[in-house]
C-alpha positions as CSV (number, residue, x, y, z in Angstrom):
1,X,-21.9,-38.8,7.3
2,X,-18.2,-39.4,6.4
3,X,-19.2,-40.8,2.9
4,X,-21.4,-37.7,2.3
5,X,-18.5,-35.4,2.9
6,X,-16.2,-37.3,0.7
7,X,-18.3,-36.7,-2.5
8,X,-16.0,-33.9,-3.6
9,X,-12.9,-35.7,-2.3
10,X,-12.2,-33.6,0.8
11,X,-11.7,-35.2,4.2
12,X,-13.7,-34.3,7.3
13,X,-11.0,-32.1,8.7
14,X,-10.9,-29.9,5.6
15,X,-14.7,-29.6,5.6
16,X,-14.5,-28.5,9.2
17,X,-12.0,-25.8,8.4
18,X,-14.1,-24.7,5.4
19,X,-17.1,-24.4,7.7
20,X,-15.2,-22.4,10.3
21,X,-13.8,-20.1,7.6
22,X,-17.3,-19.5,6.2
23,X,-18.8,-18.9,9.7
24,X,-15.9,-16.5,10.4
25,X,-16.3,-14.5,7.1
26,X,-20.1,-14.3,7.5
27,X,-19.7,-13.1,11.1
28,X,-17.1,-10.5,10.1
29,X,-19.4,-9.1,7.4
30,X,-22.3,-9.0,9.7
31,X,-20.3,-7.3,12.4
32,X,-18.9,-4.8,9.9
33,X,-22.4,-4.0,8.7
34,X,-23.7,-3.5,12.2
35,X,-20.8,-1.2,13.1
36,X,-21.4,0.8,9.9
37,X,-25.1,1.2,10.7
38,X,-24.4,2.3,14.3
39,X,-21.7,4.8,13.2
40,X,-24.0,6.1,10.5
41,X,-26.8,6.8,13.0
42,X,-24.6,8.1,15.9
43,X,-21.8,10.1,14.4
44,X,-22.6,13.4,12.6
45,X,-19.2,14.5,11.5
46,X,-18.4,13.1,8.1
47,X,-14.6,13.0,8.5
48,X,-14.9,11.2,11.9
49,X,-17.4,8.7,10.5
50,X,-15.0,8.0,7.6
51,X,-12.1,7.5,10.0
52,X,-14.1,5.1,12.3
53,X,-15.3,3.0,9.3
54,X,-11.7,2.7,8.0
55,X,-10.3,1.8,11.4
56,X,-13.0,-0.8,11.8
57,X,-12.3,-2.3,8.3
58,X,-8.5,-2.5,9.0
59,X,-8.9,-4.0,12.5
60,X,-11.6,-6.5,11.4
61,X,-9.6,-7.5,8.4
62,X,-6.5,-8.1,10.5
63,X,-8.4,-10.2,13.0
64,X,-10.1,-12.3,10.3
65,X,-6.8,-12.9,8.6
66,X,-5.1,-13.9,11.9
67,X,-8.0,-16.3,12.9
68,X,-8.0,-17.8,9.4
69,X,-4.3,-18.5,9.6
70,X,-4.9,-20.2,13.0
71,X,-7.8,-22.3,11.7
72,X,-5.9,-23.5,8.6
73,X,-2.5,-24.1,10.3
74,X,-3.8,-26.1,13.3
75,X,-3.0,-23.4,15.9
76,X,0.2,-22.0,14.3
77,X,2.6,-24.8,15.1
78,X,5.6,-24.8,12.9
79,X,4.5,-21.7,11.0
80,X,6.9,-19.3,12.6
81,X,10.0,-20.8,10.9
82,X,8.2,-21.1,7.6
83,X,7.0,-17.5,7.8
84,X,10.5,-16.2,8.7
85,X,12.1,-17.8,5.7
86,X,9.3,-16.8,3.3
87,X,9.3,-13.2,4.6
88,X,13.0,-12.8,4.1
89,X,12.7,-14.0,0.5
90,X,9.7,-11.8,-0.1
91,X,11.5,-8.7,1.4
92,X,14.2,-9.1,-1.2
93,X,12.0,-9.9,-4.1
94,X,9.3,-7.3,-3.4
95,X,11.5,-4.4,-2.2
96,X,9.8,-1.6,-4.2
97,X,6.2,-2.7,-3.3
98,X,7.2,-3.0,0.4
99,X,8.6,0.5,0.4
100,X,5.3,1.7,-1.1
101,X,3.5,-0.3,1.6
102,X,5.6,1.4,4.3
103,X,4.7,4.8,2.9
104,X,1.0,3.8,3.0
105,X,1.2,2.7,6.6
106,X,2.9,6.0,7.5
107,X,0.0,7.9,5.9
108,X,-2.6,5.7,7.6
109,X,-1.0,5.8,11.1
110,X,0.4,9.3,11.3
111,X,-2.5,10.9,9.2
112,X,-0.5,13.8,7.8
113,X,-3.5,14.6,5.6
114,X,-7.1,15.1,6.5
115,X,-10.2,14.4,4.5
116,X,-10.5,17.0,1.7
117,X,-6.9,18.2,1.8
118,X,-5.3,18.9,-1.5
119,X,-1.8,17.5,-2.0
120,X,0.6,19.2,-4.5
121,X,3.2,16.6,-5.6
122,X,5.3,19.1,-7.7
123,X,5.6,20.7,-11.1
124,X,7.2,19.2,-14.1
125,X,8.9,21.6,-16.5
126,X,9.0,20.4,-20.2
127,X,10.9,22.3,-22.9
128,X,10.5,21.9,-26.6
129,X,12.9,23.8,-28.9
130,X,14.5,23.5,-32.3
131,X,18.3,23.3,-32.6
132,X,20.9,21.8,-34.8
133,X,21.1,18.1,-34.3
134,X,24.8,18.1,-33.5
135,X,24.5,20.8,-30.9
136,X,21.5,19.2,-29.0
137,X,23.4,18.6,-25.7
138,X,25.2,21.9,-25.5
139,X,22.0,23.8,-26.4
140,X,19.9,21.9,-23.8
141,X,22.6,22.6,-21.2
142,X,22.7,26.4,-22.1
143,X,18.9,26.6,-21.8
144,X,18.7,24.9,-18.5
145,X,21.5,27.1,-17.1
146,X,19.6,30.1,-18.2
147,X,16.4,28.9,-16.6
148,X,18.2,28.1,-13.3
149,X,19.8,31.5,-13.3
150,X,16.4,33.2,-13.8
151,X,14.9,31.1,-11.0
152,X,17.7,31.9,-8.6
153,X,17.0,35.6,-9.1
154,X,13.3,35.1,-8.2
155,X,12.5,35.4,-4.5
156,X,9.5,33.1,-4.2
157,X,11.0,30.1,-6.0
158,X,12.7,27.3,-4.1
159,X,14.3,24.1,-5.5
160,X,14.6,20.8,-3.7
161,X,17.6,18.9,-5.0
162,X,17.8,15.2,-4.4
163,X,20.4,14.4,-1.7
164,X,20.3,10.7,-2.0
165,X,21.4,8.6,-4.9
166,X,19.8,5.2,-5.3
167,X,21.7,2.6,-7.4
168,X,19.1,0.4,-9.0
169,X,20.6,-1.4,-12.0
170,X,17.2,-2.8,-13.1
171,X,15.7,0.7,-13.4
172,X,18.8,2.1,-15.1
173,X,18.8,-0.6,-17.7
174,X,22.0,-2.2,-16.6
175,X,22.6,-5.9,-16.4
């Protein structure tokens, strides 16, 4: 039996881990399909059905990932220190994607929006005008001041000015 497993060059312990991983993935897919079928038959409300399916997918995905880590790390011994060092490095290297992930988690957990809600991010105002090349900055400033004065006179228009300044040399093109 041992020689049969070593055809590819993997030892028996690796084959056992591969087998457990395959059994785990097939079981997770089967359980997910079963839950989807039961939810499809039992729940009439489309929004509730969607929420149940999403919650099932996230929970099942987390459990599968956790069990796979335990299978491949021999029960998790020595992994805590390694994960601590790696996570600190990744937090620094992947700062922007982690901020986006935190926003996504906020939206998923707090559910500020429902299925079918329309979200208005904002309006971008673009001006195109002709001016003398040497007066470009002063002309643009005059136009924007006129626009802001006109908006301040209107009752139904509100502006949200940024109150936080982020210093990011990479995005600003600085070394």
